[in-house]
C-alpha positions in Angstrom: -21.1 -14.0 37.0 -19.7 -12.0 34.1 -21.3 -8.7 35.3 -19.9 -6.9 38.4 -22.4 -7.1 41.2 -23.8 -3.9 42.5 -22.9 -5.1 46.1 -19.3 -5.4 44.9 -19.1 -1.7 43.7 -20.9 -0.6 46.9 -18.4 -2.6 49.2 -15.2 -1.6 47.1 -15.8 2.1 46.9 -17.4 2.2 50.4 -14.3 0.6 51.9 -12.1 3.1 50.0 -14.2 5.9 51.5 -13.9 4.4 55.0 -10.0 4.2 54.6 -9.9 8.0 53.6 -8.7 7.2 50.0 -11.7 8.7 48.2 -14.2 11.5 48.8 -17.9 10.9 49.5 -18.9 12.2 46.1 -16.4 10.2 44.3 -17.5 6.9 46.1 -21.1 7.6 45.3 -20.4 8.3 41.7 -18.4 5.1 41.1 -20.9 2.9 43.0 -23.8 4.2 40.8 -21.7 3.8 37.7 -24.2 3.6 34.7 -27.3 3.4 36.8 -29.6 6.4 36.9 -29.8 6.7 40.7 -29.2 4.9 43.9 -31.1 5.4 47.1 -31.0 3.9 50.7 -34.3 3.1 52.4 -34.7 2.3 56.1 -31.4 4.0 57.3 -31.6 4.6 61.0 -32.7 8.2 61.7 -34.1 8.7 58.2 -37.9 8.6 57.5 -37.4 8.5 53.7 -35.0 7.1 51.3 -31.8 9.1 51.0 -29.2 9.5 48.4 -25.8 7.5 48.3 -23.7 10.4 49.6 -25.7 11.0 52.7 -26.2 7.2 53.3 -22.4 6.5 53.2 -21.7 9.4 55.4 -24.3 8.1 57.9 -23.0 4.6 57.8 -19.5 6.1 58.6 -20.9 8.1 61.6 -22.7 5.0 62.8 -19.4 3.3 63.3 -19.0 1.2 60.1 -15.3 0.2 59.7 -15.7 -1.9 56.6 -18.2 -3.2 54.0 -18.4 -6.9 53.2 -20.1 -8.6 50.2 -22.5 -11.6 50.5 -23.4 -13.5 47.4 -25.7 -16.2 48.7 -27.5 -18.9 46.6 -30.0 -21.6 47.6 -28.3 -24.0 50.1 -25.3 -21.6 50.3 -25.5 -18.7 52.5 -22.1 -17.2 51.4 -21.1 -14.2 53.2 -24.1 -13.9 55.5 -24.2 -13.7 59.2 -27.9 -13.5 60.1 -30.6 -13.0 61.4 -32.8 -15.2 59.3 -35.0 -12.4 58.0 -31.9 -10.5 56.4 -30.6 -13.9 55.2 -33.9 -14.6 53.3 -34.1 -11.2 51.8 -30.5 -11.4 50.7 -31.0 -14.8 49.2 -33.9 -13.5 47.1 -31.7 -10.7 45.8 -28.6 -12.9 45.4 -26.4 -10.3 47.0 -26.0 -8.0 50.0 -23.6 -5.8 51.8 -22.8 -6.0 55.5 -21.6 -2.9 57.3 -19.2 -4.2 59.9 -19.3 -2.1 63.1 -22.6 -0.4 62.2 -24.8 -3.6 62.7 -26.8 -3.0 59.4 -26.8 -4.6 56.0 -27.9 -3.4 52.6 -30.0 -5.4 50.1 -30.6 -3.9 46.5 -33.9 -3.7 44.8 -33.3 -3.0 41.1 -36.0 -1.3 39.0 -35.7 -1.1 35.2 -37.7 0.8 32.7 -37.3 0.9 29.0 -37.0 -1.2 25.8 -35.1 -4.5 25.1 -36.8 -6.4 28.1 -34.9 -4.5 30.7 -31.4 -4.4 29.1 -29.5 -2.1 26.8 -28.1 1.6 26.8 -31.6 3.0 26.8 -32.8 1.3 29.9 -33.3 3.6 32.9 -32.1 1.7 36.1 -32.9 2.8 39.7 -31.5 1.0 42.6 -33.0 1.1 46.2 -30.8 -0.5 48.9 -33.0 -1.6 51.9 -31.2 -1.2 55.2 -31.8 -4.0 57.8 -30.2 -5.1 61.1 -27.6 -7.8 60.8 -25.6 -9.7 63.3 -22.0 -8.9 64.1 -20.6 -12.4 63.4 -18.2 -14.1 61.1 -19.7 -14.3 57.6 -20.4 -17.9 56.2 -18.0 -19.8 54.0 -15.7 -16.9 52.9 -12.3 -18.2 52.0 -9.2 -16.4 52.2 -7.6 -14.9 49.0 -5.0 -17.6 48.9 -7.6 -20.4 49.2 -9.8 -18.7 46.6 -7.0 -18.3 44.1 -6.1 -22.0 44.5 -9.7 -23.2 44.2 -10.4 -21.0 41.1 -7.3 -22.3 39.3 -8.4 -26.0 40.1 -12.1 -25.3 39.2 -11.2 -23.6 35.9 -9.1 -26.5 34.9 -11.7 -29.1 35.9 -14.6 -27.2 34.2 -12.6 -26.8 31.0 -11.9 -30.5 30.8 -15.5 -31.5 31.7 -17.0 -29.2 29.2 -14.6 -30.4 26.5 -15.8 -33.9 27.2 -19.3 -32.7 26.9 -18.6 -31.1 23.5 -19.3 -27.6 24.4 -17.6 -25.8 21.4 -18.3 -22.2 22.3 -18.8 -21.3 18.7 -22.3 -19.7 18.6 -23.2 -16.1 18.9 -23.8 -16.0 22.7 -20.4 -17.6 23.2 -18.7 -14.9 21.0 -20.6 -12.1 22.8 -19.5 -13.3 26.1 -16.0 -13.5 25.1 -16.1 -10.1 23.3 -17.5 -8.5 26.5 -14.9 -9.9 28.7 -12.0 -9.0 26.3 -13.4 -5.4 25.9 -13.3 -4.8 29.6 -9.8 -6.4 29.9 -8.4 -4.2 27.1 -10.0 -1.1 28.5 -7.8 -1.4 31.5 -10.7 -0.7 33.8 -10.1 -0.4 37.6 -11.3 -3.8 38.9 -11.3 -2.8 42.5 -11.1 0.6 44.3 -8.0 2.1 45.9 -6.7 0.2 49.0 -7.2 -3.3 47.8 -4.1 -5.6 47.7 -3.0 -6.7 44.2 -3.8 -10.4 45.0 -7.5 -9.4 45.3 -7.5 -7.8 41.9 -5.9 -10.9 40.5 -8.4 -13.2 42.1 -11.4 -11.1 41.0 -10.1 -11.0 37.4 -9.7 -14.8 37.5 -13.2 -15.2 38.8 -14.5 -12.9 36.0 -12.7 -15.2 33.5 -14.5 -18.1 35.1 -17.7 -16.3 34.8 -17.1 -15.9 30.9 -16.6 -19.6 30.7 -19.9 -20.2 32.6 -21.8 -17.7 30.3 -20.4 -19.6 27.3 -21.2 -22.9 28.7 -24.8 -22.1 29.5 -25.7 -20.5 26.2 -28.7 -18.2 25.7 -31.7 -20.1 26.9 -30.1 -23.0 28.8 -31.5 -25.4 26.3 -28.1 -26.6 25.1 -28.8 -25.6 21.4 -27.1 -22.3 21.2 -23.7 -23.8 20.9 -21.8 -26.9 21.7 -23.2 -30.5 21.4 -25.2 -31.1 24.4 -28.6 -31.3 23.2 -30.3 -34.4 25.0 -31.7 -33.9 28.4 -29.1 -36.2 30.0 -26.2 -34.1 28.4 -27.8 -30.8 29.5 -28.0 -32.3 33.0 -24.4 -33.4 32.8 -23.4 -29.8 31.8 -25.3 -28.4 34.7 -23.7 -30.7 37.1 -20.2 -29.9 35.6 -20.8 -26.1 36.2 -22.4 -26.3 39.7 -19.1 -26.5 41.6 -17.2 -24.1 39.5 -20.0 -21.4 39.8 -19.9 -21.9 43.6 -16.1 -21.5 43.7 -16.3 -18.4 41.5 -18.8 -16.8 43.9 -16.6 -17.6 46.9 -13.6 -16.1 45.1 -15.6 -12.8 44.3 -16.7 -12.5 47.9 -13.1 -13.1 49.2 -11.7 -10.4 46.7 -14.4 -7.7 47.5 -13.9 -8.5 51.4 -10.0 -8.4 51.2 -9.7 -4.7 52.1 -11.6 -5.4 55.4 -9.8 -8.6 56.2 -6.4 -6.8 55.7 -7.4 -3.9 57.9 -8.6 -6.1 60.7 -5.2 -8.2 60.5 -3.3 -5.0 60.8 -5.4 -4.1 63.9 
């Protein structure tokens, strides 16, 4: 939850492109971010994978009027609209983007090469987006921005209270690293969303990311309860997991609401 999902970048900057607020090249550059390359496979009319610039232009020509994010988890098809094949693939990836008006969705395959077990500045990352048909139907379980903001505030309060009772101190190195990463991003004044998003969407996404930092702290490095805090027995670890489950779900719902806000606002305006 602490990291920005690639589907979020694709939807945010793709929506800015569709609204005429950024160029094709700028959108492609911001979507790729620190990754080495992004390609799209299975795009109608293309026999081989193509680059992001061409793919975004083709989606626009196909009638795409907005890009929506899905962040599904087992038992929670958040943001999906079918068919079952697409839903299953998106669930495996944990994320997807649906192109409203074009009848297709994109699911990322992430390929890493390099040291440190697939992380760090020297890792080469390539992303291949698989393009598949989707249904033009309302996405599952996506709240409004107002609902998401209220749910997040309540979830953050409840999770903090629950984790305090479970003696999750947040004093170990993993906790400190999670907090440092979040603070560094906040202090850098990074652009959380692309142009065209309402201020409330930015606020909701930032709050969801703060909740993500709390989740990272509470879980620790290996999920064994020994990195920090006092939950060391199996029953205490189970209690911690149970306390985190609803707040994680709420944070995912809020992320989807924030990333989809530009499309929702455009549709309301007609």
